[in-house]
N, C-alpha and C positions, 0 to 999 in steps of 0.2 A: 131481376135475374135470379134463377135458382140453379143449384148445381145438380147434375145428374151423371151417372156413370153406368157403362155397360161393358162387359168383357168376360174373359175366362181366366182362371188361374189353376195352380197345381192341385187345388182341392176339387175343382169341378170338371176339368178336362184332361184327357190323357196327353202325353207329350207329343204324340203324333198329330193331334189337332192343334196344340199350342204352337207347334212349328209352322203350321200352315197359316196361322193368324198372327205370326210375329212380324214386326216391322224392322227394316234395316235401311237400305238406300232409298226405299220408296217412302220414307217418313215425310220428307218435304212435300211431295205431291199429295199425300194423304192429309196433311195439315191444311194445305191450301183448299182442298175440296171440303173438308169438314168446317173450315172457317166460314164458308159460304152458307152452311146449314145451321150455324149456331151463333151464340153471342159470346164466344170464346171457347177454346178447346186445347187440349193437350193429349198426347198418347204416351202411356207408360208401357213399354215393351221390354220385358226381360225374359230370361229362360223359364221363369215360373209364372208369368202373367202377360196378357195383352189387354189393356184397359183403355177405354176412351172416356176421358173426363170432359164434360161439355157444360156450357152455360146455356140455359133455355129461358125464354120469357115465361112469366108466371102463367099466362094463358095457354102455354104449350104443355103444362104438366097436369098430372093427376086425372087424366081421362080414363074411363073404364075400358081399357083395351088390353087384352092379354097377348103377350108375345107368343105364347105357345099353349094352346089349350091342353096339350098332352103332358105338360110338366109343371111342377110347382117351383122349379128352380129359379124362375124369373118373376112370376107373379103378375100383378096388374101394373101396367105402366102406360105412359102417354103414347099417343100415336106418333109424336115426333121422335121419341126415344126408340120406338120400334123402327121408324124409318132409318135412324142412324145404325141400328143393328143390321138392317137390310143393306145399307150402304157398305158396312164392313164386309158382309158376305160377298157382295158384288165386287168390291175393290180387291178382295183376296181370291176371287175366282172360285168360291165354294157356294154350295146351295144353302140358303138361309135355313131351310128345314133340317139340314144336316148339323148345323151348329147350334140352333136354338135350344135343344135340350141341355146344352152345357153352359149357356149364357146366364149371367146374373145381371140384374139391373136395379139400381137404387136411385131415388130422387129425394131432393130436399135434405132433411136432417139425416136420413139414412145414408145418402151419398156422401155427405160431409163427414159423418162418423166413419164410414168405410175408408175414405181417402186419408184421414188422419191416422187410422189404425195401420194402414199400409205404410205411410210415411214413417211411423214410429217403430216399424218392424214387428207389430203385433199380429200381422196377417201373413208373415213370411214362413217359408218352410222351416227355416232355422229361427226360432223365436228370438226377437230382439236384434237380428243382424243389422249392422249399420249401413251396408252398401246401398240399400233401397232408397234412402233419403237423397243420396248423391245422384242416383239414377233418375229420381223424379226431378231434381234440380236441372239435370241435363235435358230431360224431356221438355221441361218448361222453357228452357233457353232455346231449344230447337223450335218449339212452337212459336216463341216470340220472334225469332229470326224469319219465320215464314208466314207471319201475319195471323197467328192463331190466338194471340193473347190480347184481349180487349182490356181497357183500363179497369173495369169492374172485375173481370175474371182474373186479371193480374193481381189486384188487391187481395182476392180470395186465396190465390196461391201463396202469397206472402204470409197470410194468416195461418195457412196449413203448415208452412215451414216453421214458423215461430212456435206453433203449438206442438209440433213434433219434437222440436228441440227442448221444449219444456218437459214433455213426457220423459225424454231420455235423461234430462238433467235431474229431474225431481224424483225419479224412480230408478230402481236398479235393473230394469228390464234389459238393458244392453250393457251392463257393467261387467259381466263375467263371460269369459270365453266358453263357447259350447260346441265348437268344431275344431278339428286339428289345425286347420289353416288359420282360423281366427285366434286360436290359442297361441300359435307361433307368432303372429303379428302382434298380439298383445304383449308377449314376452319381449319382443324387440323394442317396443315403445317403453318398456320398463327398464331395459338395460342401456339403451342408447338414447341420447338427447336429440339428435338431429337425423331423422330417417333419410332426408334428402342427400346426405353425404355417405350413405351406406352402400356396400356392395353385397349382393345376395347371390349365393352359390347354390345351384340345384344339382344334386348328384342323382342322375336318372330323371327321365322325362315321362314317367308313368302318370296315371290318373291321380294318385294320391298326392304326388308332388305338384301336379298341375293345380290342384285345389289350393294347396299351400301357397303356390306361386301367385295366384290371383290375390290372395289376402295380403301377402307381403308386398307385392308390387303396388297395391293400392296405397301403401304408405308413402309412395313417391320416391323409392330408392333410386340412386344415381346409376347403378350398373347391375345387370343380371348376367351371371355366367351359368351356362347349362352344359354340364358334363354328361354325355350319354354314349352308350355303345354304338348306336347308329346315328349318323349325321342327319338323316331325313327326319326322324322323329323329333330330334332336338330343334331342327329348323321350324317345324310346324308349331311347336310350343313357343319358340322365340318370336315368330311372326304374330302369334296370337297375343302375346304379352306386349309386343311393340304397338300393335293396333289398339289394345286396351289403354295403354298410356297415352297414345296420340289422341284418342277420343276424350280423355280426361284433361288434355292440354298439358301433359307432362312429357319432358324429354327423358329418354333412357337409352343407355348403351347396352347392346346385347352382344355377348360373346359366346360362341359355340366351340366346344372342344370334346375330345374323346376322353374316356376314363383314364387312359394312360397319362394324361396331362394333369391329373388331379393334384399331384404334389406341387406342380408349377403354379397353379392358380389359387391354391388354398391360402397362401399368405395374403391375397387380396381381399378375402372374404370376411365380412363381419358376421353375416348370418349364413349358416349352412343347413340345408334340409336334405336328408339323404333317405332314399327308399328304392334301392336297386334290385332287390331280389337275389343278390349274390349270396353264395353259401359261405363266403369268407369275408372278414372285415376289410373294408376298402380304406379306412382311415385309422391309422394306429397312433400310439403315443409319440413315437419318434417323429412322425410326419407333422403332428400338431406342435411338438416342441420346436421344430425347425420353423414352422409358420409363425409361432409366437415370437421367435427371435427376430425374424425379418420384420415383423409388425411392431417391434419394440414393446411387446407385451400389451398391446391394445386388446380390449375384451373381444371374445368370440362366442357367439351363441350357436350351439350345435343341437339340431333336432333330428333324432334318429327314428324314423318311422318304419324301418325295415325289421322283418323277422325271418331269418336270423338277423342280428344287428349288423349294421354297416360300420359302426364306430366302436372301437374298443372301449369298454366301460371305464377303464383306468384313465381315459382322457378326461373324464369328469373330475378327477382329483387334481388336475393341473390348475395353477393359479391363473386367474383371469379367463377361465373357461367355464361356460354354463352349458351343461349337457342334459338333455331331456330325452328319455326314451318314449316310445308310443304308450307304454303302460303309465309312465309318469303323467303324460298329458290326459290319458283317458280317465285317470282318477280325479284329476282337477276338473275335467269337463263334467263328470257325473254329478259332483257336488254343485258345480256352477249352474247346471241345467235346473236342478231343484230350486235353487235360489231365484233363477229367472222366472220360473213358473209362478212362484209365490209373488214376485214383484209384478208379474203381469196382471194380477188381480187389482193391485193398486193402480197400475197404468190404465186399465180399462175404465175404472172409476174416474180417473183424471181426464181421460179422453171425453167422457160424457160431459164433464163440467166445461171443458174447453170448447166443445161443439156448441154448447148453450151460450157461451161467451161470444163466440164468433157470430152466431145467429143474432144475438142481441145487438152486436155492432152493425150487422147488415140491416137490421130493422131501423137502427138509428140513422144510418145512411139514407135508407129509403124515406124515412120521415123528413130528413133535411131536404131531400129532393122534392117531396110533396109540398113542404112549406114554401120552398123557393118558387115552385110552380104556382102555388096559390097567391103568393105575394106579387108575382109577375102579372097574374090575371087581374088581381085587385087594382094594381097600379095602372094597367092598360085600360081597365074599365073606368077608373077615376079620370085618367087623362082624356078619354073619349067624351065623358060627360062634361068635364071642365071646358074642353074646346067647344063643345056644343053650346054651353052656357055663355061663354065669352063671345061667340059669334052672334048670339041673340042680343047681348048687351051692346056690341058694336053696331048692331042694326037699329039701336034706339029703344029696345025693350026696357021695361022697368027693372033696374038692377036687383031690388029687394025681392021682387017676385021670381026673377030668374034664379037668384041664390037659394031661395026657399025650395024651388023645384029641383035644383041641383042637389041640395041636401037630402030631399025626399028620395030622389032616384038613386043617389049613392048609398043611402042607408038600406034601401030595398035590395040593392045589388049585394052589399056586404052581408046582409042578414039571410039571404037565400040559402047559401050553403050550410051555415051553422044550424039553421032551422031543419034542413034535411037531415043533418047529422043527429040532432036530438030525436027526430022521429025514427030514424034508423036504429039508434041506440035503444029506444023504447021497445022496438019490435024484436030486435035480435040480440040484445045484450041483457045482462042481469041488472037488478036495481042499483047495485053499487056503481056499475059503469055509467048508467044513466045519470046518477047523482053527480058523479065526478065530471062528466062532460058538461052537464048543465051548469054546475058551479063554476067551472073554469071559464065558460063562455060568458056567463052573466057578470062574474066579478072582474073579468078583464076590462069591462067598460065602466067600472065604478071608480077608476083612477081619475083624479082631477085633471082637467085640460089646462095646458098653459105652462 
């Protein structure tokens, strides 16, 4: 089996097309259909990409068939991979000619390299972002549940997961926060020991706070409070976060309230992210002092993303309070992004080494299978010749003559394949390979018998 991938992402396709090719509730049906076409499969579908990772038999790869003669985006791929691209178009109800200019397809080493880069966050819109590895894990789990993961394909997914962890552990590509949301989540992990016991307060339910909420919620917080002027918008965000946590197998309590209740809920909050657009501060020193008193001075992390600011700057001078403005975070992010880009160079080199290691393991597995098949063939042939010889002896034939014939027939059988291997090596390999094959075959029979 060889790995292949076909799909679109934020680099190749506009959001309008990515939306049409995204998978949601139709994922189980898609996996079941793809499983019938492949030797293993999974679908990675996020806001930035829809990719089909499939296992194909060796004879289904590397045929000279272009996906689209009008574009170089895909290049030369096998007819089977083209068929999977056509299946994708049909399944999503779009014309194949409409999506083919935006598709990319990789096979073998390039497919494995691509998957590892995606899993490690090197192919993400935000370089090094950590969420994608979890999304791939969930995709594989869904595929396994619906019959898409064969034993060989499952082994390969585990190698990809392990390699991605190695990249993130041994390089700094994901070590530094490079978005406001990720920076907030990173600060939370540095200040608090147990995220699952935290309460997260969102002041306003706009897009900026929504992005922060996704990152902080991913830590597995216990409760999320959303304070917003309108109940409807708060409910939309609350439902979105509740669904996100449910998909991740985490329980979360969601509370909605108006901005007028901010003083009431503030003492509950460990992490506060505010971005209201108000012309006046919503959280003042007196309010925070009262919250700290109720909390018995347990730490509070405030992130003020609003301009003008929602939180009085003097709040940051209080004990057990950590206050970061949008400018504070932006300065941190700028320096961190430069470090990530530098670390990405090391990460790319490491990816190449890890891909070679995985392919070497795949070759070793394949060799073990071939050896097992050869041994089974040799044993079956030996048993057949032996039974034939024993039958003749039972019929009264001369045992010495029968044994001599048995030895001759067996040696001819066992020498046939090695002889073909030597001739093939002489014709298609270099002299060193021929010498090595010949040496191993000849010297393997020089060991004493008995």
